[in-house]
N, C-alpha and C positions, 0 to 999 in steps of 0.2 A: 761675719761682722760681729764686733763686740761693742757693747754699750760703753765700756771703759775707754775704748779707743776714740769714740765720738766725744766723750767728756774731755779727754786729753787734747784732742784737736781744737775744741772750742776754748779750752782753758788757755791754749797758746795763741788764740786770736784767729784761728782758721775759719774759713767759710764752709758750712756744712751743705752737702748736696741734698737734693730731694730724697734720694735713696736712704741717706743716713738719717735724716729727720723722720722719714716714714718708719724706718726700723725702730727708732727710739720711741716716738709717740705712739705708733701702732702697737708696739710691744708693751708699753705701759698700760694702754687701754685694755689690752688682752690679758694683762696680768702676768706677762712673761718677763718684764723688766721691773725690778723693785723700785719702790718710791725713793730709796736712798740714792740710787744712781740718777734718777731724774732730778732729785734735789741738787745733786752735784752739778748736773748740766745746767739747771736754772741759775745757780750761783755763778757759773762760768759765763752764762749769757748776761747776767746782771753786770759783771765787770767788763766783759769784752764786747758786749753789744752784738748786733747782727747787721748784715748789709740789708739794703732795701729788698734785694732779690730773696734773701733768706727769710726776711720777715713775711713777705708775700707767700712764699712757699709754705712756711709754718702755718699761716692763716688758712691756706687751702687744705692742708692735711688735717687741721683741726675741724674745719667745716665738713670734710669728707668722713670724719669719724662717726657721724650719726646721720639721722634723717633730717630732711628739710620740710618746712611747711609747704604744703601743696596749695597754692592759691589760684590754680588754673580755674578759669570760668568766672572769676571775680574781676570786674573791671577796675583797673588802677586809676591813676598812678599810685604806687606804694612808697611812701616817704616816712621815715622815722627820725626820731631825735634821741640822743643819748648824752648823759652828763657824766663827767668823771667823778662826781660826788661832792656834796657840800653840806652845809648846815642851813636848814630852812628852805632847801631847794625843792619846790614842788611844781616846777615848770612843766614837767611831763604831763601831769594831771590836767593842766590847763590847755596845753598845746594839742593833745590828742582830740578832744571834742571840737576845739577851735578849727583845726585843719579839716576834720571830718565834715564840718558844716559847710566847707567850700568844695566838697567832692573829692578830697584827697584821702585815700585810705591810709590809715596809720596802724600797721601791725606791730604792736609793741611787746617785746619780751624784756621784762625788767628783773631787777634783783632786789635783794634784801639789805637792810642796814648791816654794815660791818665796820667795827670801830666807831669813830665819831661821825661818820657820814650816814645820812638817812637813806632808807630804801623805799622805793615806790611800792613794792608789794606789801610791806608792813603798813604803809599808810592806807592802802586800799583795804587791807584786811582789818583795819580798825573800824571799818563800816560793818556792823553786825550782818553776818550771812554772806558777805562778799567772797566769791571763789576766784582764786588766782591760778588754780591747777586745772587748766583747760586742756582737753585732748584736742587733736587736730580738727576733728569735725566741729566741735563746739567753737573753737577759735575761728574757723572759716565762717560758720553761721553768723556769729556775732559781728565779725568784721564786715560781712556782706550787708547785713541789715542796718548796722549802726554807724559804719564808717571807721570804727576803731575797736580794737579788743586788747585787753591787758592780761598777760599770762606770765608765768614763771618758766624757767628752764626745766624741761622734762628730763627724765633719765636717759632718753635716747636722742635728745637734741644736743649736739656738740659735746658728747661725753668727755672728749679729751680736754675741753675747757673746764668742765666741772671738776675733773680730777686735778688738773694743773692749778686751777685757782686755789683750791683748798690747800694744795702743797705750797704754793707761793706764800699764802697767808701765814704759814707757820715756819717758813724758812727765810723770811726777811727779803724776799725778792718781788714783792708786790709792785714796787715802783719801776721795774724794768720796762723801758719804753717799747721794745719789740714784743715783749710778752703781753703788755697792756693792749697794744695794737691788735695782735692776733686774737686775743680774748674778745675784745669788743666786736671786731669786724666779722669774726666767724659766727658769733651769735646773731648779728644783724643780717648777715647773708642768709643764715638758716631760717630766719623768721619770714623771709620773702621781701625784705626792703630792697628797693631799686636805687634809692638815694637816701642819704643820711646827713643830718645836721648834728655836729658834735658841739657840746658846750664843754670846753676844756678849761677847767678852773685852776686858779693859782692863788696863793695866799695862805694864811695860817689855818684856815678851815678846809683846805684842799690837800689831796695827796701830793700834788706838785706845789711845793712852797714857793719856788722861784718862777718868775715869768719866763725866763729863758728855757727852763725845763718844759713848761707848758707849750711853748712855741715848738720845741723839738717834737713833742708828742703830737701836736696838731699837724705838723708837716708829715710825720710818719703815717698818721691816719689818712690824710688826704692822698698821699702818694700810693699807699698800699690799697686803699679803696679803688683808686683808678686802675691798678693792675688787676683787680678782681672784677672790673667792669661795673663798678658802683661809683656814682658821683658822690663825693663827700665834701662838705663845707664845714670848717671848724671855726668857731668863735672863741676867743680868749676872754674869759670874764673873771672879775674880781670875786674872790671868796675869802677876803680878809675879815669880813664882818658878816653876820647872819643875814640871809636874804628874806625880806619881808618882816612881818611882826610876829609870826608864829613859828615855833619849831617844836616838833612832836607829832605823833602819828595822826590822831584824830584832829588835833588843832590845825594841822596842815590841810586836811580835808576841808575844814571850815574856811580856811583862807583861800583855798581853791574856789569854793563857792563865791566868796567875796569878789575874787577876780573875774569870775564868769558873770557876775552881776554888775560889773563896772566899778567896783569899790576896792580894787586891789592896791597895795602899797606901791608908791612910785618906783622904788628900786626893782621890785619883783616884776612889775609890768614893763619896765624898760627892757629888761633882759628877755622876758617872755615874747614881747612883740618883735624884738630883733631876731630871735630864733624862729618865730612864726613866719616872719617875712622871708627868711632864707628858705624855709620849707615850702612856702607858696611859690617862690621862683623855681625851685627844683621840681615842684609838682606841675609846672606849666600854667599856674593861675595868675602869675604876674610877670612883667617884663624885667623888673628890677626891684631892688630892696625897698625903695621909697614907695613904689606902687603896692608891693606886698604888704608893707606895714599899714598903709591906708586900708587895703582890702581886709586885713585881719581885724583892725580896729572897728570897721563897719560891721564885720561878722559878730564881734563881741556885743556890740550895741543892739544887734537884732534879737538877742536872747536865745538863738538857736543852739549855740554851744552849751549853754547851761542845760537845756532840755536833753541834748544828746548825752551829757554827763549823767543825768538822772536816768535816762533810758539804759545806759550801760550798767548802772548799778542794779537795775531790775533784771537785766539780761544775765548778769553774773552772780545772781543769788541774793542780792541785798534788797532792802525795802526803802525806796526814796522818801516816802512819807515819814518813816521812822528816823531816817537820817536827818531830815529837816527838823523833826521834833527834838532831837538830841542836841541840836546846834546851840552852843553856848552853855550847855549844862553837863555834857558828858565829860567829867573831870575826875581825877583821882582825889580822894578825900584829904591826903596829905598836901597842904597848901601853905605858901608863905609869899610875902612880898619882899623883894630886895629893894632897899632904899639907897638913895644917893648919900655918899659919905661927906660931900661938900657941894657948894654951889659953883656955878660956872657953866660950862658947856660939856656935853658928851663928846669927847674927842674920838673915841673908838670903842667898839665892843668886839673883843677878840673872838672870832668864830671858832678857832681851834679850842680855846678854853671852854666856850659854851658847849661845843660838841662833846668834849671829854666829860664835862659835867653831865651831859645828857645820857651818857652810858650809865652813870651812877643813878640818875633819876629813873631809868628804865626805858628811855627813848631808843637807845641803840644797844649794841651787843659787843662783848669782848671776844666771843668766839661764835662760830656758826651754830653751835648747839644751844646758845642762850635764847631765851624768849624775851619779847619786848612787851612793854605795857602800853596798850592803845591810848590810855587816858593821861599818861605823863606828858609833860611838855613845859614850854616857857612862852609866855606872851610878853613882848617888849612894849613898854609904854613910851619909851624914849629911844631914839636912834642917834647915830653920829650927827653932830651939828645942832642938836636940840639944846636949848637952854634948860638948866635944871637948878633947883634949890636944894640945899642940904635937907635930908630927910624925906624928899619927894620920892614917890614910887617910880622905879626904873623898869622893873619887870615883876610879873607874877609867875610863880613856879609851882608846878604840880608834880609830885613824885609818887612812885609805886607804893612807898610806905615812909614812915617818919624817919627811919634809919637812913634811907636813901637820900631824903631831903637834907638831913644833917651832914651827910658825906659830901654832897654837891654844893652846899651853901658857900663855902669859902672860894671854890673855883669860879662860881658865878660872880661873886663880888670882885674877885681879882680880874675878871674879864673886862670890867668897865674901866676905861681910862678917861680922865678929866682934863680940861684945859681952861684957861682964863678967857680965851677968845674962841670964836667959832673956827673949826678946822676948815681947811680947803675942801671944796667938793670932791668926791671920789669919781674916778673914771671907771665906770662899771664894765664897759666893753673896750678892751685894749686893742684888739686886732681881729681881722677876719682873714682866713686862709682858704682860698678856693672861690671866693666871691667878695667883691669890694663892699665895704659899708658905705652908706650914703654920706 
């Protein structure tokens, strides 16, 4: 068998067998098949797609390329959540302690910021001392004691995905739905999740710009998860505008605390509670979404999720008291306020433009080797639908340095759109696949 024959077959639209996929992926992980041939195959997949059976087979092969978290002896259920990425999206940080407070274990393996989308690990590591590189025993211990643990992908966890993802990022194949599906589900199965709630985003700040593409991805995730024996529910949510009032690593930790204290922004809390309700149903804590939403709202009001969040910080190397003392003050010195250029209403704040400006500020990264600035970020004082006067402050911006602030200023101003009348309310949750919305 030759890699070139597999590439040609997929280029012509053929369906690859398990043996062919195993030869290609296994050979790449072993170093026997060069990256340029796997790049050619990935581009063929990008244009020709994969059948449902092929996608499931690829996911299994990627899962089998490394070790799985051994959660034996820890009582479940194990339910996780994953987002396809956005701007200001810190729902994972809120959901993990929230569901843990209801007895559902949340084994969460997260990623870093890439491009304009934020990364959960970068947000957590903005907390001084917080460790995201947990070994299996540390992960097990924290999960058992606290109900959730947050870690990054290790060298021996789904190495096929680690190698393929880096390759896709530099070959223009990140948006391939079969490859996204296999990447997400292989990692989630490896961490020990029995069920998964997906937040599939669409809009200017998402990888999937069009709702139809997001629906296609959501369906692929639900069907492939079922073939792997994992129940997957996917919500389609709007990412045309930033979520919440804060974007930036430590700023989003602060907003997470706001949410856990019952002071979260309405748009962020609407999506968080919808995702939480689905997780509660999958975890057997609620009969339906309405009951799950009520249960999770009551849990938030109890204060227990906030305490579990602080307990997790201590367990993973941070100091909760130091975190609370830094709240509201841990900011980069390069600061500026962006003001409204006219009166009227805020019609829209373009999430894509804010996200790309965030790369310049130091929030995100252009390549996997870039570092991020924990104290860079944007705080919005106005959101879509709010009235505004000319010269009124719309957002406060913090950058890693003055040159970065200068570079990002124009994009942030361009991100704000105005209107003479209030815009129609946004529909934040467009659809649910695998479980009906109330």
